[in-house]
N, CA, C, O and the ligand as a Tripos MOL2 file, in Angstrom:
@<TRIPOS>MOLECULE
protein
  189   187    48     0     0
PROTEIN
NO_CHARGES

@<TRIPOS>ATOM
      1 N          -3.1070   -6.0140   12.7200 N.3       1 MET1
      2 CA         -2.0260   -6.0290   11.8200 C.3       1 MET1
      3 C          -1.2790   -7.0940   11.7860 C.2       1 MET1
      4 O          -1.0830   -7.7210   12.8270 O.2       1 MET1
      5 N          -0.7480   -7.4780   10.6350 N.am      2 LYS2
      6 CA          0.0880   -8.8140   10.5400 C.3       2 LYS2
      7 C           1.5890   -8.4480   10.6090 C.2       2 LYS2
      8 O           1.9860   -7.4430   10.0180 O.2       2 LYS2
      9 N           2.2800   -9.0880   11.1830 N.am      3 MET3
     10 CA          3.8540   -8.9210   11.3640 C.3       3 MET3
     11 C           4.2740   -9.2550   10.1630 C.2       3 MET3
     12 O           3.7090  -10.1670    9.5580 O.2       3 MET3
     13 N           5.4090   -8.5240    9.5800 N.am      4 ARG4
     14 CA          6.1120   -9.0130    8.3150 C.3       4 ARG4
     15 C           7.5270   -9.1310    8.6130 C.2       4 ARG4
     16 O           8.2850   -8.2790    9.0780 O.2       4 ARG4
     17 N           7.7850  -10.4740    8.2250 N.am      5 ARG5
     18 CA          9.4020  -10.6860    8.3860 C.3       5 ARG5
     19 C          10.0100  -10.4680    7.0970 C.2       5 ARG5
     20 O           9.2660  -10.4540    6.1160 O.2       5 ARG5
     21 N          11.1840  -10.3070    6.9590 N.am      6 LYS6
     22 CA         11.8200  -10.3710    5.8170 C.3       6 LYS6
     23 C          11.7800  -11.4650    4.8820 C.2       6 LYS6
     24 O          11.8650  -11.3010    3.6650 O.2       6 LYS6
     25 N          11.6250  -12.7880    5.5530 N.am      7 SER7
     26 CA         11.5270  -13.9270    4.6820 C.3       7 SER7
     27 C           9.8450  -14.1980    4.4710 C.2       7 SER7
     28 O           9.5120  -15.2040    3.8440 O.2       7 SER7
     29 N           8.9190  -13.3840    4.9480 N.am      8 ASP8
     30 CA          7.5410  -13.6010    4.7950 C.3       8 ASP8
     31 C           7.1260  -12.7450    3.4640 C.2       8 ASP8
     32 O           6.5460  -11.6600    3.4800 O.2       8 ASP8
     33 N           7.4760  -13.3420    2.5150 N.am      9 LEU9
     34 CA          7.2610  -12.5510    1.0640 C.3       9 LEU9
     35 C           5.6680  -13.0300    0.5000 C.2       9 LEU9
     36 O           5.1500  -14.1420    0.5990 O.2       9 LEU9
     37 N           5.1990  -11.9880   -0.0140 N.am     10 PRO10
     38 CA          3.8850  -12.1840   -0.5150 C.3      10 PRO10
     39 C           3.8790  -13.2580   -1.5430 C.2      10 PRO10
     40 O           4.8880  -13.2690   -2.2480 O.2      10 PRO10
     41 N           2.8980  -14.2490   -1.8210 N.am     11 THR11
     42 CA          2.8580  -15.3420   -2.4960 C.3      11 THR11
     43 C           1.4740  -15.1980   -3.4770 C.2      11 THR11
     44 O           0.4390  -14.6400   -3.1110 O.2      11 THR11
     45 N           1.6490  -15.7060   -4.5490 N.am     12 LYS12
     46 CA          0.3500  -16.0130   -5.4620 C.3      12 LYS12
     47 C           0.3380  -17.3840   -6.1420 C.2      12 LYS12
     48 O           1.3580  -18.0620   -6.2670 O.2      12 LYS12
     49 N          -0.8420  -17.7470   -6.5650 N.am     13 ILE13
     50 CA         -0.9790  -18.9650   -7.3620 C.3      13 ILE13
     51 C          -0.7910  -18.5880   -8.7860 C.2      13 ILE13
     52 O          -1.3400  -17.6310   -9.3320 O.2      13 ILE13
     53 N           0.1340  -19.5260   -9.4070 N.am     14 CYS14
     54 CA          0.1720  -19.3360  -10.8040 C.3      14 CYS14
     55 C          -1.0650  -19.6640  -11.5240 C.2      14 CYS14
     56 O          -1.7910  -20.5710  -11.1180 O.2      14 CYS14
     57 N          -1.3890  -18.8700  -12.7320 N.am     15 ALA15
     58 CA         -2.5580  -18.9640  -13.2610 C.3      15 ALA15
     59 C          -2.3400  -20.1660  -14.4300 C.2      15 ALA15
     60 O          -3.3420  -20.6610  -14.9460 O.2      15 ALA15
     61 N          -1.3250  -20.5020  -14.7270 N.am     16 CYS16
     62 CA         -0.9590  -21.5300  -15.7180 C.3      16 CYS16
     63 C          -0.8350  -22.9280  -15.0350 C.2      16 CYS16
     64 O          -1.6450  -23.8010  -15.3500 O.2      16 CYS16
     65 N           0.2600  -23.2140  -14.0020 N.am     17 CYS17
     66 CA          0.4590  -24.2310  -13.4010 C.3      17 CYS17
     67 C          -0.0330  -24.4150  -12.0810 C.2      17 CYS17
     68 O           0.3490  -25.4220  -11.4860 O.2      17 CYS17
     69 N          -0.8820  -23.5580  -11.4590 N.am     18 ASN18
     70 CA         -1.4080  -23.5700  -10.2690 C.3      18 ASN18
     71 C          -0.5080  -23.9180   -9.1620 C.2      18 ASN18
     72 O          -1.0030  -24.5920   -8.2580 O.2      18 ASN18
     73 N           0.8230  -23.5520   -9.0640 N.am     19 ARG19
     74 CA          1.5690  -23.5100   -8.1640 C.3      19 ARG19
     75 C           1.8950  -22.2830   -7.5720 C.2      19 ARG19
     76 O           1.9890  -21.2550   -8.2420 O.2      19 ARG19
     77 N           2.1230  -22.3290   -6.0390 N.am     20 PRO20
     78 CA          2.1920  -21.0810   -5.5330 C.3      20 PRO20
     79 C           3.8080  -20.5570   -5.6790 C.2      20 PRO20
     80 O           4.7380  -21.3640   -5.6700 O.2      20 PRO20
     81 N           3.9640  -19.3820   -5.7880 N.am     21 PHE21
     82 CA          5.1520  -18.7520   -6.0670 C.3      21 PHE21
     83 C           5.3410  -17.5380   -5.3180 C.2      21 PHE21
     84 O           4.3320  -16.9250   -4.9710 O.2      21 PHE21
     85 N           6.4750  -17.0990   -5.0170 N.am     22 ALA22
     86 CA          6.7750  -16.0590   -3.9980 C.3      22 ALA22
     87 C           7.2910  -14.6670   -4.8510 C.2      22 ALA22
     88 O           7.8430  -14.7710   -5.9470 O.2      22 ALA22
     89 N           7.0350  -13.3600   -4.1950 N.am     23 TRP23
     90 CA          7.3810  -12.4020   -4.8790 C.3      23 TRP23
     91 C           8.8820  -12.3920   -5.1880 C.2      23 TRP23
     92 O           9.7450  -12.9430   -4.5050 O.2      23 TRP23
     93 N           9.0700  -11.7040   -6.2880 N.am     24 ARG24
     94 CA         10.6720  -11.5480   -6.6220 C.3      24 ARG24
     95 C          10.8890   -9.9620   -6.8340 C.2      24 ARG24
     96 O          10.0320   -9.0980   -7.0240 O.2      24 ARG24
     97 N          12.1520   -9.8520   -6.7530 N.am     25 ARG25
     98 CA         12.5670   -8.4390   -6.7770 C.3      25 ARG25
     99 C          12.1040   -7.9170   -8.1140 C.2      25 ARG25
    100 O          11.5540   -6.8160   -8.1360 O.2      25 ARG25
    101 N          12.2890   -8.6600   -9.3390 N.am     26 LYS26
    102 CA         12.0080   -7.8890  -10.3500 C.3      26 LYS26
    103 C          10.5530   -7.7330  -10.6760 C.2      26 LYS26
    104 O          10.2730   -7.2280  -11.7630 O.2      26 LYS26
    105 N           9.6310   -8.0900   -9.8990 N.am     27 TRP27
    106 CA          8.3120   -7.9080   -9.9040 C.3      27 TRP27
    107 C           7.8090   -6.6840   -9.1010 C.2      27 TRP27
    108 O           6.6440   -6.2890   -9.1420 O.2      27 TRP27
    109 N           8.8480   -6.0910   -8.3260 N.am     28 ALA28
    110 CA          8.6590   -5.0490   -7.3990 C.3      28 ALA28
    111 C           7.5780   -4.0980   -7.9170 C.2      28 ALA28
    112 O           6.6400   -3.7800   -7.1850 O.2      28 ALA28
    113 N           7.6940   -3.6330   -9.1810 N.am     29 ARG29
    114 CA          6.9050   -2.5980   -9.9150 C.3      29 ARG29
    115 C           5.4760   -3.0120  -10.2170 C.2      29 ARG29
    116 O           4.5190   -2.2380  -10.1760 O.2      29 ARG29
    117 N           5.4180   -4.2460  -10.5110 N.am     30 ASP30
    118 CA          4.2250   -4.7300  -11.0540 C.3      30 ASP30
    119 C           3.5970   -5.9740  -10.6520 C.2      30 ASP30
    120 O           2.9550   -6.7140  -11.3970 O.2      30 ASP30
    121 N           3.8790   -6.1870   -9.1500 N.am     31 TRP31
    122 CA          3.4460   -7.4710   -8.5760 C.3      31 TRP31
    123 C           1.8570   -7.7170   -8.7430 C.2      31 TRP31
    124 O           1.3930   -8.8520   -8.8450 O.2      31 TRP31
    125 N           1.0530   -6.5240   -8.7600 N.am     32 ASP32
    126 CA         -0.3400   -6.6270   -8.9420 C.3      32 ASP32
    127 C          -0.5280   -7.4380  -10.1210 C.2      32 ASP32
    128 O          -1.3590   -8.3460  -10.0970 O.2      32 ASP32
    129 N           0.1700   -7.1990  -11.1600 N.am     33 SER33
    130 CA         -0.4010   -7.9240  -12.2900 C.3      33 SER33
    131 C           0.4000   -8.9640  -12.7840 C.2      33 SER33
    132 O           0.3550   -9.3220  -13.9610 O.2      33 SER33
    133 N           1.1770   -9.4960  -11.8830 N.am     34 VAL34
    134 CA          1.8380  -10.5840  -12.1260 C.3      34 VAL34
    135 C           0.8370  -11.8610  -11.9150 C.2      34 VAL34
    136 O           0.0200  -11.7520  -11.0010 O.2      34 VAL34
    137 N           0.8380  -13.0470  -12.6790 N.am     35 ARG35
    138 CA         -0.1980  -13.8510  -12.8170 C.3      35 ARG35
    139 C           0.7530  -15.1690  -12.8880 C.2      35 ARG35
    140 O           0.2720  -16.1730  -12.3630 O.2      35 ARG35
    141 N           1.6880  -15.2570  -13.3110 N.am     36 PHE36
    142 CA          2.4050  -16.6070  -13.5600 C.3      36 PHE36
    143 C           3.8390  -16.7200  -12.8640 C.2      36 PHE36
    144 O           4.4720  -15.7190  -12.5290 O.2      36 PHE36
    145 N           4.1900  -17.7280  -12.7200 N.am     37 CYS37
    146 CA          5.3630  -18.1030  -11.7710 C.3      37 CYS37
    147 C           6.5760  -17.9080  -12.7770 C.2      37 CYS37
    148 O           7.7010  -17.7800  -12.2940 O.2      37 CYS37
    149 N           6.3920  -17.8790  -14.2140 N.am     38 SER38
    150 CA          7.6220  -17.8110  -14.8800 C.3      38 SER38
    151 C           7.3950  -17.2420  -16.1950 C.2      38 SER38
    152 O           6.2490  -17.0110  -16.5830 O.2      38 SER38
    153 N           8.4670  -16.9900  -16.9360 N.am     39 GLU39
    154 CA          8.1400  -16.6720  -18.5050 C.3      39 GLU39
    155 C           7.5620  -17.8420  -19.2440 C.2      39 GLU39
    156 O           6.6710  -17.6790  -20.0780 O.2      39 GLU39
    157 N           8.1040  -19.1340  -18.9230 N.am     40 ARG40
    158 CA          7.4820  -20.1370  -19.5810 C.3      40 ARG40
    159 C           6.0230  -20.4130  -19.2570 C.2      40 ARG40
    160 O           5.2830  -20.9160  -20.1030 O.2      40 ARG40
    161 N           5.6340  -20.1100  -18.1300 N.am     41 CYS41
    162 CA          4.1120  -20.1530  -17.7950 C.3      41 CYS41
    163 C           3.3700  -19.1180  -18.6380 C.2      41 CYS41
    164 O           2.4200  -19.3980  -19.3690 O.2      41 CYS41
    165 N           3.8340  -18.0230  -18.4900 N.am     42 ARG42
    166 CA          3.3750  -16.8810  -19.3490 C.3      42 ARG42
    167 C           3.0290  -17.2130  -20.6460 C.2      42 ARG42
    168 O           1.8790  -17.1840  -21.0850 O.2      42 ARG42
    169 N           4.2880  -17.6130  -21.4270 N.am     43 ARG43
    170 CA          3.9320  -18.1260  -22.7980 C.3      43 ARG43
    171 C           3.1170  -19.1000  -23.0300 C.2      43 ARG43
    172 O           2.4060  -19.0210  -24.0310 O.2      43 ARG43
    173 N           3.0250  -20.2230  -22.1840 N.am     44 GLU44
    174 CA          2.0520  -21.4400  -22.1990 C.3      44 GLU44
    175 C           0.6030  -20.8690  -22.1040 C.2      44 GLU44
    176 O          -0.2830  -21.3700  -22.7980 O.2      44 GLU44
    177 N           0.3500  -19.8560  -21.2790 N.am     45 ALA45
    178 CA         -0.8450  -19.4140  -21.0970 C.3      45 ALA45
    179 C          -1.5470  -18.8730  -22.3170 C.2      45 ALA45
    180 O          -2.6890  -19.1750  -22.6620 O.2      45 ALA45
    181 N          -0.5850  -17.8890  -23.0370 N.am     46 ARG46
    182 CA         -0.9530  -17.3910  -24.1770 C.3      46 ARG46
    183 C          -1.3350  -18.0520  -25.3830 C.2      46 ARG46
    184 O          -2.1760  -17.6670  -26.1950 O.2      46 ARG46
    185 N          -0.6090  -19.1220  -25.4220 N.am     47 THR47
    186 CA         -0.9850  -20.0290  -26.6220 C.3      47 THR47
    187 C          -2.2300  -20.7820  -26.5760 C.2      47 THR47
    188 O          -2.5470  -21.5080  -27.5190 O.2      47 THR47
    189 ZN          3.3270  -21.5210  -13.5080 Zn       48 ZN48
@<TRIPOS>BOND
     1     1     2 1
     2     2     3 1
     3     3     4 2
     4     3     5 am
     5     5     6 1
     6     6     7 1
     7     7     8 2
     8     7     9 am
     9     9    10 1
    10    10    11 1
    11    11    12 2
    12    11    13 am
    13    13    14 1
    14    14    15 1
    15    15    16 2
    16    15    17 am
    17    17    18 1
    18    18    19 1
    19    19    20 2
    20    19    21 am
    21    21    22 1
    22    22    23 1
    23    23    24 2
    24    23    25 am
    25    25    26 1
    26    26    27 1
    27    27    28 2
    28    27    29 am
    29    29    30 1
    30    30    31 1
    31    31    32 2
    32    31    33 am
    33    33    34 1
    34    34    35 1
    35    35    36 2
    36    35    37 am
    37    37    38 1
    38    38    39 1
    39    39    40 2
    40    39    41 am
    41    41    42 1
    42    42    43 1
    43    43    44 2
    44    43    45 am
    45    45    46 1
    46    46    47 1
    47    47    48 2
    48    47    49 am
    49    49    50 1
    50    50    51 1
    51    51    52 2
    52    51    53 am
    53    53    54 1
    54    54    55 1
    55    55    56 2
    56    55    57 am
    57    57    58 1
    58    58    59 1
    59    59    60 2
    60    59    61 am
    61    61    62 1
    62    62    63 1
    63    63    64 2
    64    63    65 am
    65    65    66 1
    66    66    67 1
    67    67    68 2
    68    67    69 am
    69    69    70 1
    70    70    71 1
    71    71    72 2
    72    71    73 am
    73    73    74 1
    74    74    75 1
    75    75    76 2
    76    75    77 am
    77    77    78 1
    78    78    79 1
    79    79    80 2
    80    79    81 am
    81    81    82 1
    82    82    83 1
    83    83    84 2
    84    83    85 am
    85    85    86 1
    86    86    87 1
    87    87    88 2
    88    87    89 am
    89    89    90 1
    90    90    91 1
    91    91    92 2
    92    91    93 am
    93    93    94 1
    94    94    95 1
    95    95    96 2
    96    95    97 am
    97    97    98 1
    98    98    99 1
    99    99   100 2
   100    99   101 am
   101   101   102 1
   102   102   103 1
   103   103   104 2
   104   103   105 am
   105   105   106 1
   106   106   107 1
   107   107   108 2
   108   107   109 am
   109   109   110 1
   110   110   111 1
   111   111   112 2
   112   111   113 am
   113   113   114 1
   114   114   115 1
   115   115   116 2
   116   115   117 am
   117   117   118 1
   118   118   119 1
   119   119   120 2
   120   119   121 am
   121   121   122 1
   122   122   123 1
   123   123   124 2
   124   123   125 am
   125   125   126 1
   126   126   127 1
   127   127   128 2
   128   127   129 am
   129   129   130 1
   130   130   131 1
   131   131   132 2
   132   131   133 am
   133   133   134 1
   134   134   135 1
   135   135   136 2
   136   135   137 am
   137   137   138 1
   138   138   139 1
   139   139   140 2
   140   139   141 am
   141   141   142 1
   142   142   143 1
   143   143   144 2
   144   143   145 am
   145   145   146 1
   146   146   147 1
   147   147   148 2
   148   147   149 am
   149   149   150 1
   150   150   151 1
   151   151   152 2
   152   151   153 am
   153   153   154 1
   154   154   155 1
   155   155   156 2
   156   155   157 am
   157   157   158 1
   158   158   159 1
   159   159   160 2
   160   159   161 am
   161   161   162 1
   162   162   163 1
   163   163   164 2
   164   163   165 am
   165   165   166 1
   166   166   167 1
   167   167   168 2
   168   167   169 am
   169   169   170 1
   170   170   171 1
   171   171   172 2
   172   171   173 am
   173   173   174 1
   174   174   175 1
   175   175   176 2
   176   175   177 am
   177   177   178 1
   178   178   179 1
   179   179   180 2
   180   179   181 am
   181   181   182 1
   182   182   183 1
   183   183   184 2
   184   183   185 am
   185   185   186 1
   186   186   187 1
   187   187   188 2
@<TRIPOS>SUBSTRUCTURE
     1 MET1         2 RESIDUE 1 A MET
     2 LYS2         6 RESIDUE 1 A LYS
     3 MET3        10 RESIDUE 1 A MET
     4 ARG4        14 RESIDUE 1 A ARG
     5 ARG5        18 RESIDUE 1 A ARG
     6 LYS6        22 RESIDUE 1 A LYS
     7 SER7        26 RESIDUE 1 A SER
     8 ASP8        30 RESIDUE 1 A ASP
     9 LEU9        34 RESIDUE 1 A LEU
    10 PRO10       38 RESIDUE 1 A PRO
    11 THR11       42 RESIDUE 1 A THR
    12 LYS12       46 RESIDUE 1 A LYS
    13 ILE13       50 RESIDUE 1 A ILE
    14 CYS14       54 RESIDUE 1 A CYS
    15 ALA15       58 RESIDUE 1 A ALA
    16 CYS16       62 RESIDUE 1 A CYS
    17 CYS17       66 RESIDUE 1 A CYS
    18 ASN18       70 RESIDUE 1 A ASN
    19 ARG19       74 RESIDUE 1 A ARG
    20 PRO20       78 RESIDUE 1 A PRO
    21 PHE21       82 RESIDUE 1 A PHE
    22 ALA22       86 RESIDUE 1 A ALA
    23 TRP23       90 RESIDUE 1 A TRP
    24 ARG24       94 RESIDUE 1 A ARG
    25 ARG25       98 RESIDUE 1 A ARG
    26 LYS26      102 RESIDUE 1 A LYS
    27 TRP27      106 RESIDUE 1 A TRP
    28 ALA28      110 RESIDUE 1 A ALA
    29 ARG29      114 RESIDUE 1 A ARG
    30 ASP30      118 RESIDUE 1 A ASP
    31 TRP31      122 RESIDUE 1 A TRP
    32 ASP32      126 RESIDUE 1 A ASP
    33 SER33      130 RESIDUE 1 A SER
    34 VAL34      134 RESIDUE 1 A VAL
    35 ARG35      138 RESIDUE 1 A ARG
    36 PHE36      142 RESIDUE 1 A PHE
    37 CYS37      146 RESIDUE 1 A CYS
    38 SER38      150 RESIDUE 1 A SER
    39 GLU39      154 RESIDUE 1 A GLU
    40 ARG40      158 RESIDUE 1 A ARG
    41 CYS41      162 RESIDUE 1 A CYS
    42 ARG42      166 RESIDUE 1 A ARG
    43 ARG43      170 RESIDUE 1 A ARG
    44 GLU44      174 RESIDUE 1 A GLU
    45 ALA45      178 RESIDUE 1 A ALA
    46 ARG46      182 RESIDUE 1 A ARG
    47 THR47      186 RESIDUE 1 A THR
    48 ZN48       189 GROUP 0 **** ****
């Protein structure tokens, strides 16, 4: 098992800008469905 530190937050790669981004509290409920690092990327990906 991996040891988890407080600063060791899960990360993902943004589906829009391909940059890594870290878990945020506002995504606590739906982290599994988060694919973009920001509102901006989410909008751009839709257009
Ligand atoms: Zn992004």
